[in-house]
C-alpha positions in Angstrom: -9.7 -38.1 8.6 -12.2 -35.3 8.7 -9.4 -32.9 9.7 -7.2 -33.9 6.8 -10.0 -33.5 4.3 -10.8 -30.1 5.8 -7.2 -29.1 5.6 -6.9 -30.2 1.9 -10.2 -28.3 1.1 -8.8 -25.2 2.8 -5.4 -25.4 1.0 -7.2 -26.0 -2.4 -9.4 -23.0 -2.2 -7.1 -20.6 -0.3 -5.5 -19.2 -3.5 -9.0 -18.4 -4.8 -9.7 -16.3 -1.8 -6.8 -14.1 -2.6 -7.3 -14.0 -6.4 -9.1 -10.9 -7.4 -9.5 -8.7 -10.5 -7.8 -5.3 -10.3 -10.0 -2.6 -11.8 -7.7 0.3 -10.9 -6.7 2.1 -14.1 -3.1 3.2 -13.5 -1.8 5.6 -16.2 0.7 3.8 -18.6 3.4 6.2 -17.6 3.3 4.9 -14.0 2.8 1.2 -14.5 6.5 0.0 -14.7 7.5 2.3 -11.8 4.7 1.0 -9.6 5.2 -2.6 -10.6 8.8 -2.5 -9.5 8.4 -0.4 -6.4 10.2 -1.7 -3.3 8.9 -1.4 0.2 11.0 1.2 2.1 10.8 -0.8 5.4 12.4 -3.9 3.8 15.0 -2.3 1.5 18.0 -2.6 3.9 17.3 -6.3 4.5 18.4 -8.3 1.5 17.3 -11.6 3.1 13.9 -11.2 1.7 13.2 -12.3 -1.9 12.2 -9.7 -4.5 8.5 -10.5 -4.2 8.6 -10.0 -0.4 10.4 -6.6 -0.8 7.9 -5.4 -3.4 5.0 -3.1 -2.5 2.9 -5.3 -4.7 2.0 -4.7 -8.4 0.9 -1.7 -10.4 -2.6 -3.2 -10.3 -2.7 -2.9 -6.5 -1.7 0.8 -6.4 -4.6 3.1 -5.8 -4.7 6.8 -6.6 -5.5 8.5 -3.3 -6.5 11.8 -1.8 -3.9 13.0 0.6 -2.9 15.8 2.8 0.4 16.9 4.3 0.5 18.4 7.8 3.6 20.1 9.3 3.5 19.8 13.1 3.7 23.2 14.9 6.5 23.9 17.3 8.8 21.2 16.1 12.4 22.2 15.9 13.0 20.4 12.6 9.4 19.7 11.4 9.0 16.7 9.2 5.7 16.6 7.3 3.1 14.0 8.3 1.2 12.5 5.5 -2.5 11.4 5.7 -4.5 9.4 3.1 -8.3 9.2 2.8 -9.0 5.4 2.9 -11.7 3.1 4.0 -11.1 1.8 7.5 -12.2 -1.7 8.7 -14.6 -2.3 11.6 -13.3 -4.5 14.4 -15.1 -7.5 12.9 -13.1 -7.0 9.6 -16.0 -5.7 7.5 -15.5 -2.4 5.6 -16.1 0.7 7.6 -16.2 4.4 6.9 -13.6 6.5 5.0 -11.3 8.5 7.2 -8.0 10.2 7.2 -5.3 7.7 8.2 -1.7 8.8 9.1 0.9 7.1 6.9 3.7 5.6 9.0 7.0 7.2 8.1 8.6 3.9 7.4 6.0 3.2 4.6 6.8 6.4 2.6 8.9 5.6 -0.5 11.6 8.1 -1.5 10.9 8.1 -5.2 8.0 9.8 -7.0 5.9 8.3 -9.7 6.7 9.6 -13.2 3.3 11.4 -13.4 3.7 12.9 -9.9 0.5 11.2 -8.8 0.2 10.0 -5.2 -0.5 6.3 -4.7 -1.1 4.0 -1.7 -0.9 0.2 -1.4 -3.1 -1.2 1.3 -2.6 -4.8 2.3 -4.7 -6.4 5.0 -5.5 -3.7 7.6 -2.4 -1.5 7.0 -0.6 0.7 4.5 2.1 -1.2 2.7 3.6 1.7 0.7 2.8 5.3 0.1 4.1 7.3 -3.0 4.0 11.0 -2.2 2.8 13.4 -4.8 5.4 15.4 -6.7 4.5 19.1 -7.1 5.6 20.6 -10.3 6.4 24.3 -10.5 
């Protein structure tokens, strides 16, 4: 009986643990783009529903500092992207900020309308990365 009560309590308050207010102010020009952005690592697989394929919402996108590094000596060098984000300690508490390499499968092909770089972080990993678009 105690186990059932505990399970019901857990299921009742679980949604509250994930509900949070988004304070990130995304420019109006980028909102629709970011709200409809699809995860690049899920695009080919249509078995997932639209929500599972999404990076998340425009309220979860964070403007981010970034750097691009081109590896030396590579025959056909592909740039590596790094973002300046907070890392978690082994116990799950927030740690220090550091440069984290963006996995290539998390880089979306499209650019935001404003050209701004954004990152979606979910759990302990990068969900999606929108590269900056340079304008000449």
